[in-house]
N, C-alpha and C positions, 0 to 999 in steps of 0.2 A: 364490226364486221368480225364474225367469229372464225377463230383458229379451230380447228381438230387436230387433234392428235391422233395418231393413227401407229398402233404396235403390232406387228406381227406375233402369232404365236413360239413362232420359230428365233424372236428375234435374240442375238445373242452382243454382247459388250458393246453396248449404244448406251451414250452419255446423250441426256439431254440437260442442256441449261435454263433457265428459264426467272427472270427476274420480276422480285415481287413486287406487284404496284399496292401498296399499306399503306399506312403510317407506322415510323417505326418501334412506336410503344406499340401497336398492336404485336408486331411480329416478337419486339423482347417479350414480352408475356409469354409468347407461344414457345420461347426457347425457353423459357422458366419454368415452365408447366413442365418440361421433357425430365423424362427420368434418365439420372445420369449411365454415360455411356462407359463399358469398361475400358480397359487401357488399349489403345491401339483399334479402337473401331467406331464407328461413326454415332454420335447418339441417335436415340430412334426418336425422333420427330411426330408423334402421333397428328400433332395440326397439319402435316405434307399431305395426309389422305383426303381432311377436309377441304387444304386449299386449291387441290384439283379437284375435289367435288367427287371424287371415288375411294370410298372406305375400306374396298380388300385390296389398297396400297400396301406393298408391305415396308413401312417405313424405315426397315432397317437398311434399306437399298436405297437412302434418301439422304441428303444436307441440307440444311437450310442455315446460311451463316450470314454476316455482313461481309462483303467486301472489303471493307476495311478492315478485318481484323486478319487480311491476309498481307502484312505487314511484309514488306521486304521479298513477298514472291509474287503478288499480284494474281488475278485470276484466271490469266493467262497461265501464267507457271505452276497456277495450282492443276490449272486441264492438262499442260503439257508433262509437269513430274510428277505430279503425285496421281495424278489418274490413267497416265502412261499414250497421251493422247501425240499425235506428231504434229510439228508445227504446221506442216502442210493440209493439215485438217480444219484447224482453227483461222488460218490466214484470212480466206474470206469476212468471216467475222471480230478479224483481231479488234477493229475500231471501236463495233456496238461494244465487247467483251471490257474492252479499256473504259470505255464509257461512263459504265455501271457502276454505281455507287454505295446504295441503297444496300436492298438483300437478294439471293440469289439460292430459286431452288434447283441442285443436280436431283439429279433420278437417271437410277443405272437402270437396267433392263431388266436386271433380275426382280425391282420391284413390284416388276408386272405380273409374277408368277406364272410366266410362261403362259401367261392368258393372251387372245387377243384380243386387243383394248382399241376401242374409238371414244374418244372423251372429248366434249367440246371444253377448250379451254376456258376455263370463265376471267372475268375482266382482271380478278388478286394479280392474275400472270399473265406476262409474257416471253412466248416462246424465241430466244433469241437464236440458239442453233441445236443440231442436233448431231453428233458425230460417233464416228464409228472409230473403237480401239481399233488400233492395228495389229494383226497377232503373226509373229513368227513363221513363215512359211514349212511348211512340214519339206524334209526332203529325205528320199530313200535312198540311202550309199548302196551301190552294189554289194554284193560279198566280194570277197579276196578269190583269186581261182583256187580252184581247190579246196575253199573252205568247208565245204560242204564233206567232204572224203574221209578227214579226221574226225568226225562224227563217231561215236562210240555205237554199233548196232546195236539191237534189241532194245528194251524197255527202258526209259528215262525212268528214274527215282526222284520222287517228291523228295525236296529239301523235309530235315522235320522242323517243324513245327516249334515254334518257345513253350508252347505248351507239354507238348509229345517230351521236349526233353528233360523240363521241369520235373515231369513225371518219373523218366527215367533215373534222375538222380535221386531223387526221393524213394525210390523204390530202393535204388544199392544202398545209400545211407541206413535207409530200415532195415535190411540185410544185414551191415555191417552190425548196426548193435543189436540184432537180433543175436550175432555171430559171438559178440562180447561177452552179451548175456549169458548164454550158455555156456561160455569158455569162465563167467568167474561164477557161477553155480556148480560147474563139473567142479573147479578149483576149489569152492568149498567145500562141499559134500565129500 
């Protein structure tokens, strides 16, 4: 039975966890061939695109690692503490996630580049779960009574940019240097 992965074009803040069903040596070779990651960033794993059989995958937004490397945190801790999922999101799959002992592939929504995608998941991968990050609700507080009454009338001035301020300081410094040069020339003459 083939599992289909459907990603809508407007998808955001969604995380997919897939088990990798390949020999450990093969996955270790994929990781060994990956370029080194910058500090604080996920390593780019070009093999992730090959695993999913979709060359357009932005592998900067994927992670491929051995579950055993998550010592002390575990996969559920990585998902909740590292990726910001709520416990309630992963609760239905907690036993499946805890049972994983090989390699996993994590796909973030950004890996699909905002494109609508429908893919057949190859036998080398098993979709364990799809989770949506919770975002804080946006609250609009009412303005205090009379708050708009104190606003200045007329057109508001834009704040001066850093570049404009630097230009003004440079002009002032040049004016002072010209004045001092003129004073020195006058005193010498």
